[in-house]
N, C-alpha and C positions, 0 to 999 in steps of 0.2 A: 908510324910512331904509335906507341902504346898509350892509351888514355890513362890519365891519373884517376885512380879509383875514388879519391875524395871529391874530385870534380864531378865524376859520373854520379856518385851518391847524392851530392847536392842537387844535381839536375833531376834525378829520379824522384827525390823527395818533393820537389816543387813542380813536377811535370803537370799535374792536374791544374794547379794554380796558374801556371804559365799559359796553359791552353785557354783558360777562362780569361786571363788578362789579354791575350792576343785576340780572342774572339770579341772582346769589348772594344778593342782598338781597330781591328782590321776586318772584322766579320767572321762568323763561325766557319765559313767555307775556306778561309785562309789560315785559320789558327794552327791547325796541325802542321802545315807546311812551314809556317814561321817558326814554330817551336822546334821542328826537326832541323831547320837551318841553324837555329841558335845552338842546338846540341853539337852539330858538326863544327861550328866555329869554336865552341867552348871545349870540345874534346881535345883540341890541340894544347890546352893549358896544362902545364906540368907544375904541380904545387911546389916542387923543390927547385924550380927554375928561378933564378934571381929576378928575372923580368916580372914575374908574377908575385914576388915577395911583398909583404905588407910594408908600407913605407910612405914617407911624405912626398915622394916625387910623382904622384899621380898613378901609382900602381894600384892594383886591385886591393882594396882594404876590406871589402865585404863581398864575398863571392855571391851571396844571395842577391844583394842589390845590383851587382854587376850583371848577373844573369837576367834580371828583370829589365835592366837598362838595354841590354843587347836585344831582347825581345821587343821592347818599345821602339828602338831604332829600326829594327827589321820591319815592324808594322808600318812605320812611317815611310820607309823605302817602298814597301809593297803598295801602299796607297798612292804614292807619287807615280809609280810605274803604271798602275791601273788608270789613273787619271790622264796621264800622258797618252796612253793607248786609246782611251775614250775620246780625247780631244782630237786625235788624228783622224778619227772616223767621222764621216759626214753623216747628217741625219738620214740620207738615203741608204748608206751602208748599214746603219743601225736598224733600219726598217726592213732590210732585205731578209733578215733572219726570222721575221715575224710571219707565221703562216697566214695566208690570206685566201678568201673564197674567190671563186671565179668571178670576174667582172666583165661587163660588156665593154666594147671599145669606147663607148661614150663615157662610161663610168671611169674607165682607165684614164682618159684624157682629163676628166674632172679631178681625179685624185692626184694626178701629176701636177696639175695647175695649183691645187691647194698645197701640195708639198713644196712647190717652188715658192709660193707666197710665204709659207711658214719659214722656210729656210732663209729667205730674204729678211723677214722680220727678225729672226733670231740673230742673223749677222749684224743687224742694226743695233743690237743691244750692247751696252758696255761689256768688255771682256769678262769681268768677274761675274756679272749677272748672267751672261750667256753661259758661262761654264757651270755655274750653280744650277741653272735651269736644265741644261743638257744632262748633267749628272743625275738630277732628280727625275726628270720626265722621260728621258731616253734610256738611261742606264738603270734607273730604279734605285739609286744609291740613297742611303739614309742621310738625314740631316747631320747626324754625328760624323759620318765619314766625309761629307761635303765640308763640314767645318774643319775637320782635321786637314784635309787637302788644301783648303784655301787659307788656313791659319787664322780662322775667325771663330767666334763662339757659335754654338748651335743655334741660338736665337738669331744671330746675324745671318747664318746660312739660310734659315727660314725666311728672313726678311728679303734676302737677295732673290730667292725663288719667287716670293710673292710680288716683288717689284717686276720681275720678268713677266709673271702672269698678268699683272695689271697693264703693263705696256703692250703685251701681245693682244690682250682683249680689246685694247683701244685701237690697235692696227688691224686686227682680224675680227670681223663681226661674228664669225661662227666659232671663235675660240672660246672654250668654256674651261675655266680652271677646274682641276680635279678636287674632289673632296679629300681632305687629309685624313 
């Protein structure tokens, strides 16, 4: 199917703004992919097709607004997929990709025991608090992205992570919250 040139023109006119918008919502590393996916979806729109005509039945009234809405929704979908992928990984799997120095057998036993204690302590946290903590500490996700994924404010996302840190520091004497 041939793209409607008016739709392509609107997309190209707003491409840089769309990338910045997507970067603010889903992170710079996902912005280009999200905008490209939005273009693929929007390239199917034909301006002369009655389905896309302006009208009161919920059709596209403002192509610019519609375009930013599509990018917003794709960012939300991307964040959900990333969070689901992260939540499926155990702390051990997340740590497997971290390069580590050679340890003695005694150090290895000690590290495994500490990891078991941390895992047990995290599993004892309420689900939202545990999710926020894992996203921040294990995956390095920003509070803004945590907030978007959990459907809370950025301040609340920060509170959830702090609650986890307080609870873990009470359960694990060697646990030290990170500096922000």
